[in-house]
MDAnalysis code that builds the backbone (N, CA, C; Angstrom):
import MDAnalysis as mda
import numpy as np

u = mda.Universe.empty(267, n_residues=89, atom_resindex=np.repeat(np.arange(89), 3), trajectory=True)
u.add_TopologyAttr("name", ["N", "CA", "C"] * 89)
u.add_TopologyAttr("resid", np.arange(1, 90))
u.add_TopologyAttr("resname", ["UNK", "UNK", "UNK", "UNK", "UNK", "UNK", "UNK", "UNK", "UNK", "UNK", "UNK", "UNK", "UNK", "UNK", "UNK", "UNK", "UNK", "UNK", "UNK", "UNK", "UNK", "UNK", "UNK", "UNK", "UNK", "UNK", "UNK", "UNK", "UNK", "UNK", "UNK", "UNK", "UNK", "UNK", "UNK", "UNK", "UNK", "UNK", "UNK", "UNK", "UNK", "UNK", "UNK", "UNK", "UNK", "UNK", "UNK", "UNK", "UNK", "UNK", "UNK", "UNK", "UNK", "UNK", "UNK", "UNK", "UNK", "UNK", "UNK", "UNK", "UNK", "UNK", "UNK", "UNK", "UNK", "UNK", "UNK", "UNK", "UNK", "UNK", "UNK", "UNK", "UNK", "UNK", "UNK", "UNK", "UNK", "UNK", "UNK", "UNK", "UNK", "UNK", "UNK", "UNK", "UNK", "UNK", "UNK", "UNK", "UNK"])
u.atoms.positions = np.array([
    [67.270, 69.351, -149.042],
    [65.994, 70.046, -149.808],
    [66.442, 71.343, -150.412],
    [67.081, 72.156, -149.358],
    [67.430, 73.433, -149.758],
    [68.446, 73.485, -150.784],
    [69.477, 72.280, -150.864],
    [70.510, 72.412, -151.793],
    [69.796, 72.017, -153.152],
    [68.817, 71.092, -153.235],
    [68.016, 70.830, -154.540],
    [67.547, 72.200, -155.106],
    [66.825, 72.769, -154.169],
    [66.304, 74.111, -154.830],
    [67.443, 75.117, -155.196],
    [68.451, 75.117, -154.504],
    [69.569, 76.022, -155.020],
    [70.181, 75.607, -156.315],
    [70.159, 74.366, -156.522],
    [70.659, 73.752, -157.822],
    [69.651, 74.216, -158.827],
    [68.322, 74.038, -158.526],
    [67.346, 74.155, -159.544],
    [67.374, 75.819, -159.867],
    [67.581, 76.556, -158.814],
    [67.657, 78.108, -159.215],
    [68.966, 78.308, -160.065],
    [69.956, 77.762, -159.860],
    [71.142, 77.954, -160.726],
    [71.006, 77.455, -162.167],
    [70.242, 76.425, -162.227],
    [69.946, 75.765, -163.557],
    [69.107, 76.779, -164.323],
    [68.036, 77.368, -163.697],
    [67.136, 78.294, -164.193],
    [67.754, 79.538, -164.498],
    [68.761, 79.990, -163.601],
    [69.575, 81.202, -164.079],
    [70.490, 81.097, -165.342],
    [70.961, 79.748, -165.379],
    [71.708, 79.402, -166.689],
    [70.991, 79.467, -167.957],
    [69.667, 78.894, -167.849],
    [68.761, 79.093, -168.921],
    [68.388, 80.381, -169.308],
    [68.576, 81.414, -168.289],
    [68.102, 82.688, -168.444],
    [68.902, 83.280, -169.625],
    [70.040, 82.813, -169.862],
    [70.920, 83.383, -171.074],
    [70.328, 83.009, -172.340],
    [69.393, 82.029, -172.415],
    [68.647, 81.479, -173.620],
    [67.340, 82.320, -173.760],
    [66.643, 82.535, -172.604],
    [65.399, 83.258, -172.706],
    [65.361, 83.771, -171.281],
    [65.034, 85.173, -171.377],
    [65.092, 85.842, -169.925],
    [63.844, 85.476, -169.045],
    [62.903, 84.812, -169.818],
    [61.795, 84.300, -168.813],
    [62.277, 83.349, -167.687],
    [63.444, 82.662, -168.052],
    [63.954, 81.772, -166.970],
    [64.418, 82.423, -165.876],
    [64.853, 83.647, -166.124],
    [65.532, 84.446, -165.000],
    [64.335, 84.772, -164.210],
    [63.182, 85.146, -164.521],
    [61.977, 85.353, -163.831],
    [61.745, 84.208, -163.006],
    [61.758, 83.112, -163.489],
    [61.290, 81.709, -162.885],
    [62.468, 81.495, -161.675],
    [63.762, 81.891, -162.106],
    [64.723, 81.644, -160.988],
    [64.517, 82.619, -159.919],
    [64.093, 83.997, -160.137],
    [63.871, 84.866, -159.132],
    [62.786, 84.521, -158.284],
    [61.529, 83.946, -158.852],
    [60.537, 83.516, -158.008],
    [60.829, 82.255, -157.105],
    [61.551, 81.392, -157.831],
    [61.920, 80.233, -156.933],
    [62.959, 80.847, -155.892],
    [63.858, 81.567, -155.986],
    [64.577, 81.863, -154.943],
    [63.950, 82.919, -153.894],
    [62.963, 83.745, -154.332],
    [62.144, 84.449, -153.394],
    [61.302, 83.443, -152.387],
    [60.657, 82.379, -153.187],
    [59.821, 81.611, -152.362],
    [60.710, 80.652, -151.419],
    [61.895, 80.292, -151.706],
    [62.850, 79.601, -150.755],
    [63.257, 80.662, -149.557],
    [63.522, 81.713, -149.917],
    [64.048, 82.418, -148.866],
    [62.920, 82.869, -147.988],
    [61.770, 83.127, -148.521],
    [60.555, 83.476, -147.685],
    [60.217, 82.118, -146.682],
    [60.293, 80.851, -147.341],
    [59.986, 79.711, -146.613],
    [60.993, 79.571, -145.566],
    [62.225, 79.705, -145.796],
    [63.353, 79.666, -144.859],
    [63.216, 80.687, -143.663],
    [62.713, 81.764, -144.098],
    [62.656, 82.857, -143.061],
    [61.442, 82.505, -142.102],
    [60.293, 82.053, -142.612],
    [59.184, 81.762, -141.803],
    [59.332, 80.309, -140.935],
    [60.242, 79.393, -141.482],
    [60.376, 78.123, -140.950],
    [60.742, 78.345, -139.395],
    [61.752, 79.242, -139.135],
    [62.257, 79.300, -137.664],
    [61.372, 79.839, -136.773],
    [60.371, 80.512, -137.046],
    [59.495, 80.982, -136.065],
    [58.461, 80.184, -135.503],
    [58.152, 80.270, -134.271],
    [56.884, 79.606, -133.693],
    [55.687, 80.331, -133.863],
    [54.654, 79.493, -134.304],
    [53.461, 80.044, -134.731],
    [52.470, 79.978, -133.596],
    [51.963, 81.059, -133.030],
    [51.016, 80.981, -131.926],
    [49.693, 80.990, -132.328],
    [48.787, 80.431, -131.511],
    [47.398, 80.231, -131.872],
    [46.587, 81.434, -131.561],
    [47.082, 82.231, -130.551],
    [46.231, 83.350, -130.174],
    [47.211, 84.494, -129.597],
    [46.511, 85.562, -129.227],
    [47.338, 86.647, -128.846],
    [48.190, 86.467, -127.728],
    [47.669, 85.908, -126.511],
    [48.546, 85.567, -125.449],
    [49.129, 84.281, -125.269],
    [48.906, 83.311, -126.156],
    [49.217, 82.103, -126.091],
    [50.856, 81.853, -126.185],
    [51.627, 82.805, -126.743],
    [52.998, 82.664, -126.942],
    [53.562, 82.728, -125.653],
    [53.018, 83.659, -124.810],
    [53.822, 83.847, -123.615],
    [53.332, 82.715, -122.560],
    [52.117, 82.231, -122.805],
    [51.809, 81.135, -121.737],
    [52.546, 79.779, -122.163],
    [52.939, 79.529, -123.474],
    [53.630, 78.466, -123.790],
    [54.950, 78.542, -123.421],
    [55.652, 79.824, -123.564],
    [56.927, 80.227, -123.000],
    [57.090, 79.870, -121.546],
    [55.949, 80.400, -120.811],
    [56.051, 80.206, -119.262],
    [56.036, 78.687, -118.905],
    [55.027, 77.969, -119.648],
    [55.029, 76.512, -119.251],
    [56.319, 75.769, -119.527],
    [56.903, 76.090, -120.713],
    [58.204, 75.484, -121.077],
    [59.361, 75.799, -120.041],
    [59.342, 77.197, -119.638],
    [60.374, 77.597, -118.637],
    [60.047, 76.786, -117.452],
    [58.776, 76.648, -116.982],
    [58.562, 75.942, -115.749],
    [58.819, 74.599, -115.731],
    [58.709, 73.856, -116.930],
    [59.135, 72.398, -117.100],
    [60.615, 72.237, -116.995],
    [61.361, 73.252, -117.703],
    [62.711, 73.166, -117.647],
    [63.268, 73.420, -116.152],
    [62.746, 74.307, -115.398],
    [63.066, 74.632, -114.030],
    [62.873, 73.416, -113.213],
    [61.701, 72.777, -113.422],
    [61.366, 71.541, -112.616],
    [62.283, 70.335, -112.861],
    [62.648, 70.193, -114.287],
    [63.629, 69.334, -114.491],
    [65.035, 69.462, -113.946],
    [65.407, 70.742, -113.927],
    [66.700, 71.064, -113.472],
    [66.671, 70.718, -111.944],
    [65.622, 71.171, -111.295],
    [65.634, 71.073, -109.785],
    [65.522, 69.511, -109.384],
    [64.746, 68.800, -110.183],
    [64.567, 67.327, -109.918],
    [65.974, 66.555, -109.983],
    [66.801, 66.989, -111.031],
    [67.962, 66.300, -111.136],
    [69.232, 66.882, -110.624],
    [68.991, 67.967, -110.041],
    [70.193, 68.631, -109.196],
    [70.407, 67.871, -108.033],
    [71.586, 67.820, -107.504],
    [71.858, 66.999, -106.247],
    [71.797, 67.908, -105.160],
    [71.732, 69.276, -105.250],
    [71.610, 70.175, -104.106],
    [70.195, 70.385, -103.708],
    [69.772, 70.482, -102.526],
    [68.459, 70.939, -102.158],
    [67.352, 70.056, -102.702],
    [67.514, 68.796, -102.768],
    [66.545, 67.886, -103.482],
    [65.234, 67.874, -102.651],
    [65.443, 67.739, -101.402],
    [64.198, 67.632, -100.586],
    [63.462, 68.886, -100.554],
    [64.035, 70.101, -100.606],
    [63.375, 71.424, -100.555],
    [62.636, 71.451, -101.947],
    [63.236, 70.931, -103.221],
    [62.615, 70.916, -104.417],
    [61.308, 70.076, -104.461],
    [61.461, 68.938, -103.793],
    [60.206, 68.191, -103.843],
    [59.260, 68.578, -103.068],
    [59.500, 69.446, -101.876],
    [58.394, 69.990, -101.171],
    [57.697, 71.076, -101.965],
    [58.363, 71.914, -102.731],
    [58.012, 72.985, -103.640],
    [57.136, 72.348, -104.743],
    [57.620, 71.234, -105.395],
    [56.721, 70.600, -106.436],
    [55.520, 70.062, -105.785],
    [55.626, 69.416, -104.694],
    [54.379, 69.080, -104.114],
    [53.246, 70.148, -103.839],
    [53.730, 71.288, -103.309],
    [52.961, 72.488, -103.118],
    [52.445, 72.971, -104.457],
    [53.110, 72.782, -105.630],
    [52.615, 73.446, -106.889],
    [51.658, 72.319, -107.460],
    [51.815, 71.102, -107.099],
    [50.771, 70.234, -107.479],
    [49.439, 70.219, -106.694],
    [49.518, 70.530, -105.405],
    [48.403, 70.827, -104.429],
    [47.595, 72.091, -105.023],
    [48.339, 73.171, -105.284],
    [47.653, 74.347, -105.859],
    [46.913, 74.037, -107.103],
    [47.530, 73.401, -108.002],
    [46.768, 73.208, -109.353],
    [45.753, 72.282, -109.146],
    [45.879, 71.185, -108.406],
    [44.844, 69.997, -108.456],
    [43.921, 70.228, -107.346],
])
């Protein structure tokens, strides 16, 4: 998709030698593509503190996954997971 927009911008730039209005169109297209590409990588939070909550939940899931599939201290991790479930439920 990005490649097609880049090709379109180059074509518009080429037409700019015929009419400078095409240069303006190319500039608008390049600006919109860079703004869209800049915003695409960001996570959009729903509220003020929700970003940290989502981050914390994701980290806890990753830690639990790592503990569950590690071969060391497996019984201890199961006990801690059981305690976590009892606290929540």
